[in-house]
GUKOLSE-265133 format. One line per 4 residues: number of its first residue (from 1); their letters; for each residue x, y, z of N, C-alpha, C, O. Coordinates in steps of 0.2 Angstrom, whole numbers, plus 5000, padded with zeros to 4 digits. Example, Ala and Ser with C-alpha at 12.3 -4.5 7.8 and 13.67 -1.06 7.14 Angstrom:
# GUKOLSE-265133
1 = as = 5066:4972:5039:5062:4978:5039:5066:4984:5039:5071:4983:5042 | 5064:4989:5035:5068:4995:5036:5064:5000:5039:5067:5006:5040;
***
This chain:
# GUKOLSE-265133
1 = mrsa = 4927:5286:4949:4934:5284:4950:4934:5278:4955:4937:5273:4954 | 4930:5279:4961:4930:5274:4966:4927:5268:4963:4930:5262:4965 | 4922:5268:4959:4919:5262:4956:4924:5258:4952:4924:5252:4952 | 4928:5262:4948:4933:5259:4944:4938:5255:4948:4940:5250:4946;
5 = viav = 4940:5258:4953:4945:5255:4958:4943:5249:4960:4946:5243:4961 | 4936:5249:4963:4933:5243:4966:4932:5237:4960:4934:5232:4962 | 4931:5239:4954:4930:5234:4949:4937:5231:4947:4937:5225:4946 | 4942:5235:4947:4949:5233:4946:4951:5228:4951:4954:5222:4950;
9 = lama = 4950:5230:4958:4951:5225:4963:4947:5219:4963:4950:5213:4964 | 4941:5219:4961:4937:5213:4961:4939:5209:4955:4939:5202:4956 | 4941:5211:4949:4944:5207:4944:4951:5204:4946:4952:5198:4944 | 4955:5208:4950:4961:5205:4952:4960:5199:4957:4963:5194:4956;
13 = vlgc = 4955:5200:4961:4953:5194:4966:4950:5188:4962:4952:5182:4963 | 4946:5189:4957:4943:5184:4953:4948:5181:4949:4948:5175:4948 | 4953:5185:4947:4958:5182:4943:4963:5177:4947:4965:5172:4944 | 4964:5179:4953:4968:5175:4957:4965:5168:4958:4968:5163:4959;
17 = tvva = 4958:5169:4959:4954:5163:4961:4954:5158:4955:4955:5152:4956 | 4954:5161:4949:4954:5157:4943:4961:5153:4942:4961:5147:4941 | 4966:5157:4943:4973:5154:4943:4974:5148:4948:4977:5143:4946 | 4971:5149:4954:4972:5144:4959:4968:5138:4957:4970:5132:4959;
21 = teep = 4962:5138:4954:4958:5132:4953:4960:5129:4946:4958:5123:4945 | 4963:5133:4942:4965:5130:4935:4970:5124:4936:4970:5120:4931 | 4975:5125:4941:4980:5120:4941:4980:5117:4948:4984:5118:4952 | 4975:5112:4949:4975:5108:4955:4981:5104:4957:4984:5102:4952;
25 = ptaq = 4983:5103:4963:4988:5099:4965:4987:5092:4963:4982:5089:4962 | 4993:5088:4962:4993:5081:4960:4989:5077:4965:4985:5072:4963 | 4989:5079:4971:4985:5075:4976:4978:5075:4975:4975:5070:4976 | 4975:5080:4972:4968:5080:4970:4967:5075:4965:4961:5072:4965;
29 = tagq = 4971:5074:4960:4970:5069:4955:4970:5062:4957:4966:5058:4956 | 4975:5061:4962:4975:5055:4965:4969:5053:4969:4968:5047:4971 | 4966:5058:4972:4960:5057:4976:4954:5055:4973:4949:5053:4976 | 4954:5055:4966:4948:5053:4962:4948:5046:4962:4953:5042:4964;
33 = nria = 4942:5043:4961:4940:5036:4962:4943:5032:4955:4944:5026:4956 | 4944:5036:4950:4946:5032:4944:4950:5037:4939:4948:5043:4939 | 4954:5034:4935:4958:5038:4930:4958:5034:4924:4960:5028:4924 | 4955:5037:4918:4954:5034:4912:4960:5036:4907:4962:5042:4907;
37 = gtvl = 4961:5031:4903:4966:5033:4898:4967:5028:4892:4964:5023:4893 | 4972:5029:4888:4974:5025:4882:4981:5022:4884:4986:5026:4885 | 4982:5016:4883:4988:5012:4885:4993:5014:4879:4992:5013:4873 | 4999:5017:4881:5004:5018:4876:5010:5014:4877:5014:5013:4872;
41 = etld = 5011:5011:4883:5017:5006:4884:5016:5002:4890:5013:5005:4895 | 5018:4996:4891:5018:4992:4896:5024:4989:4898:5028:4987:4894 | 5025:4988:4905:5031:4984:4907:5029:4979:4913:5026:4981:4917 | 5031:4973:4912:5029:4968:4917:5035:4968:4922:5041:4967:4920;
45 = assy = 5034:4968:4929:5039:4967:4934:5036:4964:4940:5031:4966:4943 | 5038:4958:4941:5036:4954:4947:5029:4953:4946:5027:4950:4941 | 5024:4955:4951:5017:4953:4950:5013:4960:4948:5007:4960:4948 | 5017:4965:4945:5014:4971:4943:5015:4972:4936:5020:4970:4933;
49 = tylr = 5010:4975:4933:5011:4978:4926:5011:4985:4926:5006:4989:4929 | 5017:4988:4924:5017:4996:4924:5015:4998:4917:5017:4995:4912 | 5011:5003:4917:5008:5006:4911:5009:5013:4910:5007:5017:4915 | 5011:5015:4904:5011:5022:4903:5005:5024:4898:5004:5020:4893;
53 = fetp = 5001:5028:4900:4995:5029:4897:4993:5037:4896:4995:5041:4900 | 4989:5038:4891:4987:5045:4889:4980:5046:4893:4975:5043:4891 | 4980:5052:4897:4974:5054:4900:4972:5061:4898:4976:5064:4894 | 4966:5063:4899:4964:5070:4897:4969:5075:4900:4969:5081:4897;
57 = dgea = 4973:5074:4905:4978:5079:4908:4985:5077:4905:4989:5081:4908 | 4986:5073:4901:4993:5071:4899:4995:5064:4900:4991:5060:4903 | 5001:5062:4899:5003:5056:4900:5005:5054:4907:5006:5059:4911 | 5004:5048:4909:5005:5046:4916:5007:5039:4917:5006:5035:4912;
61 = waav = 5010:5037:4922:5012:5030:4924:5007:5027:4929:5005:5031:4934 | 5006:5021:4929:5002:5018:4934:5004:5010:4935:5008:5008:4930 | 5003:5007:4940:5005:5001:4942:4999:4997:4944:4995:4999:4949 | 4997:4991:4941:4991:4987:4943:4993:4980:4943:4998:4978:4941;
65 = pqar = 4989:4976:4947:4990:4969:4947:4991:4966:4940:4988:4968:4935 | 4996:4962:4939:4998:4960:4932:4992:4958:4928:4988:4954:4929 | 4993:4961:4922:4987:4960:4917:4990:4960:4910:4995:4963:4909 | 4986:4957:4905:4988:4958:4898:4985:4963:4895:4979:4964:4894;
69 = leig = 4989:4968:4893:4986:4974:4890:4989:4976:4883:4995:4975:4882 | 4984:4977:4878:4986:4979:4872:4988:4987:4871:4984:4991:4874 | 4993:4988:4867:4994:4995:4866:4988:4998:4862:4986:4995:4857 | 4986:5004:4865:4980:5007:4862:4973:5005:4865:4968:5008:4864;
73 = aevv = 4974:5001:4870:4968:4999:4874:4966:5004:4879:4970:5008:4881 | 4959:5005:4879:4956:5010:4884:4956:5006:4891:4953:5001:4892 | 4959:5010:4896:4959:5007:4903:4956:5012:4908:4956:5018:4907 | 4954:5009:4913:4952:5014:4919:4955:5011:4925:4954:5005:4927;
77 = ianp = 4959:5015:4928:4962:5014:4935:4958:5016:4940:4956:5021:4941 | 4956:5011:4944:4951:5012:4950:4955:5013:4956:4961:5010:4957 | 4953:5017:4961:4956:5019:4967:4963:5020:4966:4967:5017:4970 | 4965:5025:4962:4972:5027:4961:4975:5030:4967:4972:5035:4970;
81 = qtms = 4981:5028:4969:4985:5031:4975:4991:5033:4972:4995:5029:4969 | 4993:5039:4973:4999:5042:4971:5005:5041:4975:5005:5041:4981 | 5011:5040:4971:5017:5039:4975:5022:5043:4971:5022:5043:4965 | 5026:5047:4975:5031:5052:4972:5038:5049:4972:5040:5046:4978;
85 = nfes = 5042:5050:4967:5049:5047:4967:5049:5040:4969:5053:5038:4973 | 5045:5036:4966:5045:5029:4968:5050:5025:4964:5050:5026:4958 | 5054:5021:4967:5059:5018:4964:5057:5010:4963:5056:5007:4968 | 5057:5008:4957:5056:5001:4956:5063:4998:4955:5066:4999:4950;
89 = ktlg = 5065:4994:4960:5071:4990:4959:5071:4985:4954:5076:4983:4951 | 5065:4982:4953:5065:4977:4947:5066:4980:4941:5069:4977:4936 | 5063:4986:4939:5064:4989:4933:5070:4993:4933:5072:4995:4927 | 5073:4995:4938:5079:4999:4938:5078:5006:4936:5082:5009:4933;
93 = rtfd = 5072:5009:4938:5071:5016:4937:5066:5019:4942:5063:5015:4946 | 5066:5025:4942:5062:5029:4947:5057:5033:4943:5059:5037:4939 | 5051:5033:4946:5045:5036:4943:5044:5043:4947:5043:5042:4953 | 5044:5048:4944:5043:5055:4947:5036:5054:4951:5035:5056:4957;
97 = tiyf = 5031:5052:4947:5024:5051:4950:5021:5045:4947:5022:5044:4940 | 5018:5040:4951:5015:5034:4948:5009:5033:4952:5009:5034:4958 | 5004:5030:4949:4998:5029:4953:4997:5021:4953:4998:5017:4949 | 4996:5019:4960:4995:5012:4961:4987:5011:4962:4984:5014:4966;
101 = gtle = 4985:5006:4958:4978:5005:4958:4976:4998:4955:4980:4994:4955 | 4970:4997:4953:4968:4991:4950:4964:4993:4944:4961:4998:4943 | 4964:4989:4939:4960:4990:4933:4953:4988:4934:4951:4984:4938 | 4948:4992:4932:4941:4992:4934:4938:4985:4933:4934:4983:4936;
105 = eqha = 4941:4981:4928:4938:4975:4926:4941:4969:4930:4939:4964:4930 | 4947:4971:4934:4950:4966:4938:4946:4965:4944:4943:4969:4947 | 4945:4958:4946:4940:4957:4952:4945:4954:4958:4950:4951:4956 | 4942:4954:4964:4946:4952:4970:4947:4944:4969:4951:4942:4972;
109 = sspv = 4943:4941:4965:4943:4934:4965:4949:4931:4960:4951:4926:4960 | 4952:4936:4957:4957:4935:4952:4963:4933:4956:4965:4936:4961 | 4967:4927:4955:4972:4924:4959:4978:4930:4959:4981:4931:4964 | 4979:4933:4954:4985:4938:4954:4983:4944:4958:4987:4946:4962;
113 = akde = 4977:4947:4957:4975:4953:4960:4974:4951:4968:4976:4956:4972 | 4972:4945:4970:4971:4944:4977:4977:4942:4981:4978:4945:4986 | 4981:4938:4978:4987:4936:4982:4994:4939:4980:4997:4942:4984 | 4996:4938:4973:5002:4940:4971:5003:4948:4971:5009:4950:4973;
117 = anph = 4999:4952:4969:5000:4959:4967:4998:4963:4973:5000:4969:4973 | 4995:4961:4978:4993:4965:4984:4999:4966:4988:5002:4961:4992 | 5002:4972:4988:5008:4974:4992:5007:4973:5000:5012:4972:5003 | 5001:4973:5002:5000:4972:5009:4998:4965:5011:4997:4964:5017;
121 = gskq = 4998:4960:5006:4997:4953:5008:4990:4951:5008:4988:4946:5006 | 4986:4955:5011:4979:4954:5012:4975:4960:5012:4977:4965:5015 | 4969:4960:5010:4965:4966:5010:4961:4966:5017:4958:4962:5019 | 4962:4972:5020:4960:4972:5027:4954:4977:5027:4953:4981:5023;
125 = damg = 4949:4975:5032:4944:4979:5034:4946:4984:5039:4952:4984:5042 | 4941:4988:5042:4943:4993:5047:4946:4990:5054:4949:4993:5057 | 4944:4983:5055:4947:4980:5061:4953:4976:5059:4956:4973:5064 | 4956:4977:5053:4962:4973:5052:4962:4966:5050:4967:4963:5050;
129 = rgds = 4956:4964:5049:4955:4957:5047:4956:4956:5039:4954:4960:5035 | 4959:4950:5037:4961:4950:5030:4956:4945:5027:4953:4941:5030 | 4956:4946:5020:4952:4941:5016:4956:4936:5013:4954:4931:5010 | 4963:4937:5014:4967:4931:5012:4973:4931:5018:4976:4936:5019;
133 = agda = 4973:4925:5020:4978:4924:5026:4985:4923:5023:4990:4921:5027 | 4986:4923:5017:4993:4922:5014:4994:4915:5013:4989:4911:5012 | 5000:4912:5014:5002:4905:5013:5000:4901:5019:5002:4902:5025 | 4995:4897:5019:4992:4894:5024:4997:4889:5027:5001:4886:5024;
137 = nitp = 4997:4888:5034:5001:4883:5037:4997:4877:5040:4992:4878:5043 | 4999:4871:5038:4995:4865:5039:4997:4863:5047:4992:4862:5050 | 5003:4864:5049:5005:4862:5056:5004:4868:5060:5005:4874:5058 | 5002:4867:5066:5001:4873:5071:5008:4877:5072:5013:4874:5072;
141 = ieva = 5008:4883:5073:5014:4887:5073:5015:4889:5081:5010:4891:5084 | 5021:4887:5083:5022:4889:5090:5029:4892:5090:5034:4889:5089 | 5029:4899:5092:5036:4902:5092:5036:4906:5098:5032:4909:5100 | 5042:4905:5101:5043:4908:5108:5043:4916:5107:5045:4919:5102;
145 = kaeg = 5040:4919:5112:5040:4927:5113:5047:4930:5113:5051:4927:5116 | 5047:4935:5110:5054:4939:5110:5055:4941:5117:5051:4943:5121 | 5061:4941:5119:5063:4943:5126:5064:4950:5127:5064:4954:5122 | 5064:4952:5133:5065:4960:5134:5059:4963:5135:5053:4961:5134;
149 = atgr = 5059:4970:5138:5054:4974:5139:5049:4975:5133:5043:4977:5134 | 5053:4976:5127:5049:4977:5121:5046:4971:5118:5042:4972:5113 | 5047:4965:5120:5045:4959:5117:5037:4959:5117:5034:4960:5123 | 5034:4957:5112:5027:4956:5112:5025:4950:5107:5029:4948:5103;
153 = tvae = 5019:4947:5109:5017:4942:5104:5012:4945:5099:5011:4951:5100 | 5010:4942:5094:5006:4944:5089:4999:4946:5092:4996:4952:5091 | 4996:4942:5097:4990:4944:5100:4991:4950:5105:4986:4954:5105 | 4997:4951:5108:4998:4957:5112:4998:4963:5108:4996:4968:5110;
157 = lyse = 5001:4963:5102:5001:4969:5098:4994:4971:5096:4993:4977:5096 | 4989:4967:5095:4982:4969:5094:4979:4971:5100:4976:4976:5100 | 4980:4967:5106:4976:4969:5112:4979:4976:5115:4976:4979:5119 | 4986:4977:5114:4989:4983:5117:4990:4988:5112:4994:4993:5114;
161 = rgdl = 4987:4988:5106:4989:4993:5101:4988:5000:5103:4992:5004:5101 | 4983:5001:5107:4982:5008:5109:4988:5011:5113:4989:5017:5112 | 4991:5007:5117:4997:5009:5121:5003:5009:5117:5008:5012:5119 | 5004:5005:5112:5010:5004:5109:5011:5008:5103:5016:5008:5100;
165 = agkt = 5006:5012:5101:5007:5016:5095:5013:5021:5095:5013:5025:5100 | 5017:5021:5090:5023:5025:5090:5029:5022:5094:5034:5025:5094 | 5028:5016:5097:5033:5014:5101:5037:5008:5097:5034:5005:5093 | 5043:5006:5100:5047:5001:5097:5045:4994:5100:5045:4994:5106;
169 = valr = 5044:4989:5096:5043:4983:5099:5047:4977:5095:5050:4978:5090 | 5048:4972:5099:5052:4966:5096:5047:4960:5095:5042:4959:5100 | 5047:4957:5090:5042:4952:5089:5046:4946:5085:5049:4947:5080 | 5045:4940:5088:5047:4934:5085:5042:4930:5082:5037:4929:5085;
173 = gkvv = 5042:4928:5075:5037:4924:5072:5039:4920:5066:5045:4921:5064 | 5035:4916:5063:5036:4913:5057:5033:4917:5051:5028:4919:5051 | 5037:4917:5046:5035:4921:5040:5030:4916:5036:5032:4911:5034 | 5024:4919:5035:5019:4915:5032:5018:4918:5025:5014:4915:5021;
177 = kysa = 5020:4924:5024:5019:4927:5017:5025:4933:5017:5026:4936:5021 | 5028:4933:5011:5033:4938:5010:5033:4941:5003:5033:4937:4998 | 5032:4948:5002:5032:4951:4996:5037:4956:4996:5037:4961:5000 | 5042:4956:4991:5048:4960:4991:5047:4966:4986:5044:4965:4981;
181 = gimg = 5050:4971:4988:5051:4977:4984:5045:4980:4981:5045:4982:4975 | 5040:4981:4985:5034:4984:4983:5033:4990:4987:5033:4990:4993 | 5032:4996:4983:5031:5002:4986:5037:5004:4990:5036:5007:4995 | 5043:5002:4988:5049:5004:4991:5051:5000:4998:5055:5002:5001;
185 = rnwi = 5047:4995:4999:5048:4991:5005:5046:4983:5004:5043:4982:4999 | 5049:4979:5009:5047:4972:5009:5041:4971:5014:5041:4974:5019 | 5036:4967:5012:5030:4966:5016:5031:4959:5019:5031:4954:5015 | 5031:4958:5026:5031:4952:5029:5025:4951:5033:5023:4955:5037;
189 = hlqd = 5022:4945:5033:5017:4943:5037:5020:4937:5042:5023:4932:5040 | 5019:4939:5049:5022:4935:5054:5016:4932:5058:5011:4935:5059 | 5017:4925:5060:5012:4922:5065:5017:4919:5070:5022:4916:5068 | 5014:4918:5076:5018:4915:5082:5014:4910:5085:5016:4907:5090;
193 = gtgd = 5008:4909:5083:5003:4904:5086:4998:4907:5091:4994:4904:5094 | 4999:4914:5092:4994:4917:5097:4989:4921:5093:4990:4922:5086 | 4984:4923:5096:4979:4927:5092:4973:4922:5090:4974:4916:5090 | 4968:4925:5087:4962:4922:5084:4962:4923:5077:4961:4928:5074;
197 = aaag = 4962:4917:5073:4962:4917:5066:4955:4920:5064:4955:4924:5059 | 4950:4918:5067:4943:4920:5065:4943:4928:5066:4939:4931:5062 | 4946:4931:5071:4945:4938:5072:4951:4942:5068:4951:4948:5068 | 4956:4938:5065:4961:4941:5061:4966:4944:5065:4970:4948:5063;
201 = tndi = 4967:4941:5072:4972:4944:5076:4978:4939:5077:4982:4940:5082 | 4979:4934:5072:4984:4929:5073:4990:4931:5068:4994:4927:5068 | 4989:4936:5064:4994:4938:5059:4995:4945:5059:4991:4949:5059 | 5002:4947:5059:5004:4954:5059:5008:4955:5053:5012:4951:5051;
205 = tvts = 5007:4961:5050:5011:4963:5044:5016:4968:5047:5016:4972:5051 | 5022:4967:5044:5028:4970:5045:5031:4973:5039:5032:4969:5034 | 5033:4979:5039:5037:4982:5033:5044:4983:5035:5046:4985:5040 | 5049:4981:5030:5056:4982:5032:5060:4982:5025:5057:4981:5020;
209 = sgtt = 5066:4984:5026:5071:4984:5020:5075:4977:5020:5078:4976:5016 | 5074:4974:5026:5077:4967:5027:5074:4962:5023:5068:4963:5021 | 5077:4957:5021:5075:4951:5017:5074:4945:5021:5077:4944:5026 | 5069:4941:5019:5068:4934:5023:5064:4930:5018:5064:4931:5012;
213 = avgd = 5061:4924:5020:5058:4919:5015:5053:4916:5019:5053:4915:5025 | 5047:4914:5016:5042:4910:5019:5045:4904:5022:5049:4900:5020 | 5043:4903:5029:5045:4897:5033:5050:4899:5038:5051:4895:5042 | 5054:4905:5037:5059:4907:5041:5056:4909:5048:5050:4912:5048;
217 = iilv = 5059:4908:5053:5058:4910:5060:5062:4916:5061:5069:4915:5061 | 5060:4922:5062:5064:4928:5062:5062:4932:5068:5056:4932:5071 | 5066:4937:5070:5065:4942:5075:5065:4949:5072:5070:4950:5069 | 5060:4953:5073:5060:4959:5070:5059:4964:5076:5056:4963:5081;
221 = egtv = 5062:4970:5074:5061:4976:5079:5059:4982:5075:5062:4984:5070 | 5053:4985:5076:5051:4991:5072:5046:4995:5076:5045:4994:5082 | 5043:5000:5073:5039:5005:5076:5031:5003:5075:5030:5001:5069 | 5027:5003:5080:5020:5001:5079:5016:5007:5077:5017:5013:5079;
225 = avdk = 5012:5006:5072:5007:5011:5069:5000:5008:5070:5000:5002:5068 | 4995:5012:5071:4989:5009:5072:4984:5013:5067:4985:5018:5065 | 4979:5009:5065:4974:5012:5060:4977:5015:5054:4976:5020:5052 | 4982:5011:5052:4986:5013:5046:4982:5012:5039:4979:5007:5038;
229 = dfga = 4981:5017:5035:4977:5017:5029:4981:5018:5023:4983:5024:5022 | 4982:5013:5019:4986:5014:5013:4982:5016:5007:4984:5017:5001 | 4975:5017:5008:4971:5018:5003:4968:5012:4999:4971:5006:5001 | 4964:5012:4995:4961:5007:4991:4958:5001:4995:4958:4996:4993;
233 = gyry = 4956:5003:5001:4953:4998:5006:4958:4994:5010:4956:4990:5013 | 4964:4996:5009:4970:4992:5013:4971:4996:5019:4975:5001:5019 | 4968:4993:5025:4969:4997:5031:4971:4992:5036:4969:4986:5036 | 4975:4994:5041:4978:4989:5046:4976:4992:5053:4977:4998:5055;
237 = aviv = 4973:4988:5058:4972:4990:5064:4979:4991:5068:4979:4995:5072 | 4984:4987:5066:4990:4988:5069:4995:4985:5064:4994:4980:5061 | 5001:4988:5063:5006:4986:5058:5013:4988:5061:5013:4993:5065 | 5018:4984:5060:5025:4986:5063:5029:4988:5057:5030:4985:5052;
241 = eeas = 5032:4994:5057:5035:4998:5051:5042:4999:5052:5045:4999:5058 | 5046:4999:5046:5053:5000:5046:5057:4996:5051:5061:4998:5055 | 5055:4989:5051:5058:4985:5055:5065:4982:5053:5066:4981:5047 | 5069:4980:5058:5075:4977:5056:5073:4969:5057:5069:4967:5061;
245 = vk = 5077:4965:5053:5076:4958:5053:5082:4954:5055:5087:4956:5053 | 5081:4950:5060:5087:4946:5063:5085:4939:5063:5089:4935:5065;
***
């Protein structure tokens, strides 16, 4: 009798284990390096191609740098990053779950993949240096520092980032790159003439719901985040988030 009870308990434990591992969370799928499938539908929006594709786990949506895809084509999404309840204002729809990544055959040298489709403006390494400086400026940039106790220059944001993490700062600069409506926010690259271009400390990325245009001189106020990792190799030593634009 005792052996039977032990056997029943063991089966119950093993059964729970099977149930728990048969249905892994979505985050685990997003953590894979690649997702393969067959293209069922494509939608072009701005610099992205949205595609509905059939995977071994069922249908899914992904967004990749703009590409020409045939219905029925076999694709592999590299470095997929999951987004839940993502709203595409361009398409006028919300995706319950969508994966942002790149097609395995797309290369960094592609003009679309490198410049237009990158929501972060430039691909950053661990020190926040970019492989694309955005829209180059021929004339030197000289913008006055924002006033007040929270005012900082671009160079100061890098040099003081350890002390500024989580704090509100004000920054005045010239917009050198602007990408709107990507991953639910607008991406602004600001320069004010300070910092070292060779070290990548002359350009700061700002996320905001506010709008602007390349060439504008603007004042932003937002929260500093350091060592921000958006996945797929896009990391920032320092970034200003949820900023207001004036």
